ROKE-224961 format. One record per residue (C-alpha): x, y, z; residue in three letters. Coordinates in Angstrom, 1 decimal, m for minus. Example, Ala and Ser with C-alpha at 12.3 -4.5 7.8 and 13.67 -1.06 7.14 Angstrom:
BEGIN
+--------+--------+--------+-----+
|     px |     py |     pz |  aa |
+--------+--------+--------+-----+
|   12.3 |   m4.5 |    7.8 | ALA |
|   13.7 |   m1.1 |    7.1 | SER |
+--------+--------+--------+-----+
END
This chain:
BEGIN
+--------+--------+--------+-----+
|     px |     py |     pz |  aa |
+--------+--------+--------+-----+
|   m6.5 |  m15.2 |   17.6 | UNK |
|   m9.0 |  m12.8 |   18.0 | UNK |
|  m10.9 |  m11.6 |   14.8 | UNK |
|   m9.3 |   m8.2 |   15.2 | UNK |
|   m5.9 |  m10.0 |   15.1 | UNK |
|   m6.5 |  m12.1 |   11.8 | UNK |
|   m7.9 |   m8.5 |   10.4 | UNK |
|   m4.7 |   m6.8 |   11.9 | UNK |
|   m2.6 |   m9.9 |   10.4 | UNK |
|   m5.0 |   m9.5 |    6.7 | UNK |
|   m3.9 |   m6.0 |    6.4 | UNK |
|   m0.1 |   m6.6 |    7.1 | UNK |
|   m0.3 |   m9.4 |    4.7 | UNK |
|   m1.7 |   m7.4 |    1.8 | UNK |
|    0.9 |   m4.5 |    2.8 | UNK |
|    3.4 |   m6.7 |    2.6 | UNK |
|    2.7 |   m8.2 |   m0.6 | UNK |
|    2.0 |   m4.6 |   m2.0 | UNK |
|    6.1 |   m4.0 |   m0.9 | UNK |
|    7.2 |   m7.0 |   m2.0 | UNK |
|    5.5 |   m6.2 |   m5.9 | UNK |
|    7.4 |   m2.4 |   m5.3 | UNK |
|   10.5 |   m3.9 |   m4.0 | UNK |
|   10.8 |   m6.3 |   m7.8 | UNK |
|    9.8 |   m3.8 |   m9.7 | UNK |
|   12.1 |   m1.4 |   m8.1 | UNK |
|   14.7 |   m4.0 |   m8.7 | UNK |
|   14.0 |   m4.8 |  m12.4 | UNK |
|   14.0 |   m1.2 |  m13.0 | UNK |
|   17.3 |   m0.8 |  m10.9 | UNK |
|   19.1 |   m3.3 |  m13.4 | UNK |
|   17.8 |   m1.9 |  m16.5 | UNK |
|   19.3 |    1.9 |  m15.3 | UNK |
|   22.1 |   m0.1 |  m15.2 | UNK |
|   22.0 |   m1.3 |  m18.3 | UNK |
|   20.8 |    1.5 |  m20.1 | UNK |
|   23.8 |    2.9 |  m21.2 | UNK |
|   24.2 |    0.1 |  m23.7 | UNK |
|   20.9 |   m0.1 |  m24.9 | UNK |
|   19.4 |    1.3 |  m28.2 | UNK |
|   17.6 |    4.9 |  m28.7 | UNK |
|   14.6 |    2.6 |  m28.6 | UNK |
|   15.2 |    1.1 |  m25.7 | UNK |
|   16.0 |    4.5 |  m23.7 | UNK |
|   12.9 |    6.1 |  m25.2 | UNK |
|   11.0 |    3.1 |  m23.5 | UNK |
|   12.8 |    3.3 |  m20.0 | UNK |
|   11.8 |    7.1 |  m20.3 | UNK |
|    8.1 |    6.3 |  m20.6 | UNK |
|    8.2 |    3.3 |  m18.1 | UNK |
|   10.1 |    5.0 |  m15.0 | UNK |
|    7.7 |    7.6 |  m14.2 | UNK |
|    4.7 |    4.9 |  m14.1 | UNK |
|    7.0 |    3.0 |  m11.3 | UNK |
|    7.2 |    6.1 |   m9.6 | UNK |
|    3.8 |    7.1 |   m9.8 | UNK |
|    2.7 |    3.8 |   m8.6 | UNK |
|    4.7 |    3.9 |   m5.8 | UNK |
|    3.1 |    7.2 |   m4.8 | UNK |
|   m0.3 |    5.9 |   m5.5 | UNK |
|    0.1 |    3.1 |   m3.5 | UNK |
|    1.3 |    4.6 |   m0.4 | UNK |
|   m1.5 |    7.1 |   m0.8 | UNK |
|   m4.3 |    4.6 |   m0.9 | UNK |
|   m2.9 |    2.9 |    2.2 | UNK |
|   m2.7 |    6.2 |    4.0 | UNK |
|   m6.1 |    6.7 |    3.0 | UNK |
|   m7.5 |    3.5 |    3.6 | UNK |
|   m5.8 |    3.4 |    7.1 | UNK |
|   m7.0 |    6.6 |    8.1 | UNK |
|  m10.7 |    5.9 |    7.1 | UNK |
|  m10.6 |    2.2 |    9.1 | UNK |
|   m9.1 |    4.6 |   12.1 | UNK |
|  m11.8 |    6.4 |   11.7 | UNK |
|  m14.6 |    4.1 |   11.6 | UNK |
|  m13.1 |    2.4 |   14.4 | UNK |
|  m13.3 |    5.0 |   16.4 | UNK |
|  m16.8 |    5.9 |   15.3 | UNK |
|  m18.0 |    2.0 |   16.3 | UNK |
|  m16.3 |    2.0 |   19.3 | UNK |
|  m18.4 |    5.2 |   20.5 | UNK |
|  m21.2 |    3.7 |   19.8 | UNK |
|  m20.8 |    0.6 |   21.6 | UNK |
|  m19.6 |    2.3 |   24.7 | UNK |
|  m23.1 |    4.2 |   24.1 | UNK |
|  m25.2 |    1.1 |   23.3 | UNK |
|  m23.2 |   m0.2 |   26.5 | UNK |
|  m24.1 |    2.3 |   28.7 | UNK |
|  m27.8 |    2.3 |   27.7 | UNK |
|  m28.2 |   m1.2 |   28.5 | UNK |
|  m26.3 |   m0.8 |   31.8 | UNK |
|  m23.8 |   m3.2 |   30.8 | UNK |
+--------+--------+--------+-----+
END
């Protein structure tokens, strides 16, 4: 496996781990939501505090992934341009 394939695989692994964690949190949240009508006022208040934090985490995770992906693409394009210039300069 090339270095590039290993890095891509590593990125996919991290993304998969993040997605798995978010899926697990969403599953727990769904379970709580279903049982909430039986809960106490205190539990409902706590739920109303926590649920927006889950949504915030999901949105922040997506924003970070998009930003990081975009930055990586920009860096790769810049590096490619520099390599091609060097290749041309040395006549390779």
